[in-house]
ZAMARGU-4260 file (C-alpha; in steps of 0.2 Angstrom, whole numbers, plus 5000, padded with zeros to 4 digits):
<rodrens>
0) 5574/5166/5383 | 5586/5170/5368 | 5575/5170/5353 | 5562/5181/5366 | 5578/5195/5369
5) 5581/5196/5348 | 5563/5199/5345 | 5562/5214/5357 | 5580/5219/5349 | 5572/5220/5333
10) 5557/5228/5338 | 5567/5241/5346 | 5576/5244/5331 | 5559/5245/5320 | 5554/5257/5333
15) 5570/5269/5333 | 5569/5268/5314 | 5551/5274/5314 | 5555/5288/5327 | 5569/5293/5317
20) 5557/5294/5301 | 5543/5303/5309 | 5559/5317/5319 | 5565/5321/5300 | 5549/5321/5291
25) 5543/5335/5305 | 5563/5344/5306 | 5556/5346/5286 | 5541/5351/5288 | 5546/5362/5302
30) 5559/5372/5289 | 5547/5371/5274 | 5533/5380/5285 | 5548/5391/5291 | 5556/5393/5274
35) 5534/5398/5269 | 5531/5411/5281 | 5546/5417/5281 | 5542/5421/5262 | 5525/5428/5267
40) 5533/5440/5278 | 5546/5446/5265 | 5530/5447/5249 | 5519/5456/5262 | 5533/5469/5266
45) 5540/5472/5247 | 5519/5472/5244 | 5519/5486/5256 | 5534/5495/5249 | 5527/5495/5233
50) 5512/5504/5237 | 5524/5517/5246 | 5531/5518/5228 | 5518/5523/5223 | 5511/5536/5234
55) 5531/5543/5233 | 5526/5543/5214 | 5511/5555/5215 | 5520/5565/5228 | 5534/5568/5214
60) 5522/5572/5200 | 5511/5582/5210 | 5526/5593/5215 | 5536/5593/5201 | 5522/5602/5191
65) 5513/5611/5205 | 5522/5627/5195 | 5523/5621/5178 | 5514/5626/5162 | 5520/5612/5152
70) 5527/5595/5155 | 5544/5591/5151 | 5559/5577/5152 | 5568/5587/5161 | 5557/5586/5177
75) 5561/5580/5193 | 5546/5567/5186 | 5557/5560/5175 | 5572/5555/5180 | 5574/5539/5174
80) 5581/5524/5186 | 5580/5527/5201 | 5584/5516/5216 | 5578/5518/5234 | 5588/5507/5246
85) 5577/5499/5259 | 5579/5487/5275 | 5583/5470/5268 | 5584/5475/5248 | 5580/5494/5237
90) 5567/5498/5225 | 5569/5504/5207 | 5556/5514/5198 | 5552/5523/5182 | 5542/5536/5179
95) 5533/5538/5162 | 5524/5548/5153 | 5507/5540/5145 | 5503/5552/5131 | 5523/5551/5123
100) 5509/5538/5112 | 5500/5534/5102 | 5482/5531/5111 | 5472/5519/5101 | 5457/5522/5112
105) 5455/5539/5102 | 5449/5528/5087 | 5431/5525/5099 | 5416/5535/5092 | 5426/5542/5076
110) 5415/5543/5063 | 5418/5540/5043 | 5422/5555/5031 | 5406/5561/5024 | 5406/5559/5006
115) 5424/5553/5004 | 5432/5537/5004 | 5447/5544/5012 | 5450/5539/5033 | 5449/5547/5047
120) 5464/5556/5050 | 5468/5546/5069 | 5465/5530/5058 | 5477/5537/5045 | 5489/5543/5057
125) 5491/5527/5066 | 5494/5516/5049 | 5508/5527/5045 | 5516/5525/5062 | 5514/5506/5061
130) 5523/5507/5042 | 5535/5518/5050 | 5538/5502/5063 | 5542/5492/5050 | 5524/5485/5047
135) 5521/5479/5031 | 5510/5493/5021 | 5497/5482/5019 | 5498/5473/5036 | 5497/5490/5042
140) 5481/5494/5033 | 5476/5480/5041 | 5478/5483/5056 | 5473/5502/5058 | 5458/5498/5051
145) 5456/5480/5065 | 5461/5495/5081 | 5447/5507/5072 | 5431/5493/5074 | 5441/5484/5087
150) 5436/5498/5101 | 5420/5507/5091 | 5404/5502/5099 | 5396/5504/5080 | 5392/5489/5074
155) 5394/5489/5056 | 5408/5490/5049 | 5413/5507/5041 | 5435/5504/5035 | 5437/5491/5021
160) 5449/5482/5029 | 5441/5482/5046 | 5433/5466/5054 | 5416/5464/5063 | 5410/5454/5075
165) 5409/5437/5063 | 5430/5438/5056 | 5434/5437/5077 | 5421/5421/5080 | 5429/5410/5064
170) 5444/5412/5076 | 5449/5397/5087 | 5446/5398/5100 | 5432/5411/5095 | 5426/5427/5105
175) 5420/5445/5101 | 5428/5462/5101 | 5422/5475/5116 | 5421/5487/5101 | 5424/5498/5119
180) 5441/5507/5126 | 5453/5496/5128 | 5460/5493/5147 | 5478/5492/5141 | 5488/5493/5127
185) 5493/5470/5130 | 5475/5470/5122 | 5484/5475/5107 | 5487/5459/5100 | 5469/5451/5102
190) 5465/5462/5087 | 5463/5455/5070 | 5480/5455/5061 | 5491/5459/5075 | 5503/5445/5074
195) 5517/5444/5087 | 5529/5452/5077 | 5520/5467/5074 | 5517/5469/5092 | 5535/5470/5095
200) 5534/5486/5083 | 5520/5492/5087 | 5520/5492/5108 | 5532/5505/5111 | 5524/5518/5101
205) 5504/5514/5107 | 5496/5514/5122 | 5477/5513/5130 | 5473/5527/5142 | 5456/5528/5146
210) 5453/5542/5137 | 5445/5545/5119 | 5457/5562/5115 | 5473/5560/5107 | 5485/5571/5114
215) 5503/5570/5108 | 5515/5580/5123 | 5531/5580/5108 | 5540/5586/5125 | 5541/5570/5131
220) 5543/5560/5115 | 5560/5553/5112 | 5570/5549/5095 | 5564/5529/5097 | 5545/5535/5094
225) 5550/5549/5082 | 5536/5537/5069 | 5523/5547/5079 | 5527/5564/5072 | 5528/5555/5055
230) 5511/5549/5058 | 5502/5563/5062 | 5513/5574/5048 | 5509/5560/5034 | 5516/5561/5023
235) 5524/5577/5023 | 5540/5574/5036 | 5553/5563/5035 | 5559/5551/5050 | 5576/5557/5051
240) 5567/5576/5053 | 5556/5568/5065 | 5572/5561/5076 | 5580/5579/5074 | 5565/5587/5077
245) 5567/5577/5096 | 5586/5579/5096 | 5587/5596/5093 | 5571/5602/5107 | 5573/5615/5120
250) 5582/5606/5137 | 5564/5611/5144 | 5554/5609/5131 | 5542/5619/5120 | 5530/5632/5130
255) 5517/5628/5119 | 5508/5621/5104 | 5513/5635/5091 | 5529/5635/5098 | 5534/5618/5092
260) 5525/5623/5076 | 5535/5634/5073 | 5550/5624/5074 | 5565/5628/5061 | 5563/5610/5057
265) 5544/5612/5052 | 5548/5629/5042 | 5541/5624/5025 | 5527/5613/5031 | 5511/5618/5025
270) 5498/5632/5034 | 5485/5620/5034 | 5494/5603/5040 | 5500/5612/5055 | 5481/5619/5060
275) 5476/5600/5058 | 5490/5592/5066 | 5489/5605/5083 | 5476/5599/5088 | 5482/5580/5091
280) 5498/5589/5101 | 5501/5594/5117 | 5516/5600/5129 | 5505/5594/5146 | 5500/5578/5147
285) 5488/5571/5163 | 5491/5552/5161 | 5508/5545/5171 | 5514/5527/5172 | 5522/5521/5189
290) 5534/5506/5186 | 5542/5500/5201 | 5549/5483/5207 | 5552/5480/5223 | 5566/5466/5232
295) 5568/5461/5249 | 5580/5448/5253 | 5571/5432/5238 | 5556/5443/5236 | 5552/5452/5220
300) 5540/5461/5218 | 5533/5474/5203 | 5520/5487/5200 | 5514/5496/5187 | 5502/5509/5190
305) 5490/5521/5177 | 5491/5538/5186 | 5480/5553/5181 | 5485/5570/5186 | 5468/5583/5186
310) 5464/5600/5182 | 5471/5605/5203 | 5487/5594/5200 | 5479/5580/5211 | 5486/5563/5204
315) 5475/5548/5208 | 5480/5531/5202 | 5468/5524/5189 | 5472/5505/5189 | 5488/5496/5195
320) 5493/5478/5190 | 5506/5467/5200 | 5518/5458/5190 | 5536/5446/5190 | 5551/5455/5186
325) 5547/5458/5169 | 5534/5457/5156 | 5531/5442/5146 | 5538/5441/5129 | 5525/5436/5116
330) 5526/5417/5109 | 5533/5424/5091 | 5529/5405/5086 | 5511/5411/5088 | 5503/5419/5073
</rodrens>
């Protein structure tokens, strides 16, 4: 009888241990499911807040430019570091002009200069912009020519340092250039000759908008982008003069391209040069980029949207992407 009582006690203890283990596991799963659902709710809330920020950005652009003949940094849309308190978090957002940069897609479809070894104006300008950004002269020429071939639909290699399909097929892993517009400037990293270092130097000055036109808005450039003006006026404008031109710009910008070209800093510039550059500058913009980050408790959602303003001042979304807290830094070891 005593042995049976001992066995019964052991069985009871084993059952209690098993029940305790099951209870602990059930409790852990319950907490895990609770936090999972909570995170899903917070991320969903942050997602819809991001959608709201996108709608707010569209309204801000439309209202700011409704009665304006120019686009400049004195307008409400250009206010930086905007913060909006939200229930359980906050929204942070900026709108930047996507025409305050050199549009690499403008190189698509341009033809070589007939009867001359000179490069097209846009290719030469891109090369000089890269050089002013700190890229070595030879590397800048290789990259400029390669970008031209990368977005050019013609399969023939027109540039002396351009890269054709065979060049990309020799990479590891091999791939082919799209021979079409870049979807985003991050695609520049895939172009022949563009190392991580060159990409970091060029990125603040270049962009890829869905347009074959190059129209740089001189009213929204900042001093760090003075290299763009140097490239357009090359070789007749020094970097210091370009920086001075931007620093002393009127508060609400220039009223027209002619007003910009009549600025005292450019007074000694040749009339023929001004005429050529005028075709590639503007005091208006149609493309803007919204970059917003939503914080809801532990959830973070980042939205980057490219916005386009049409002739009726209606703003639509061209594309959007969701990312992390910030852009991933390129691996500088990957050359």
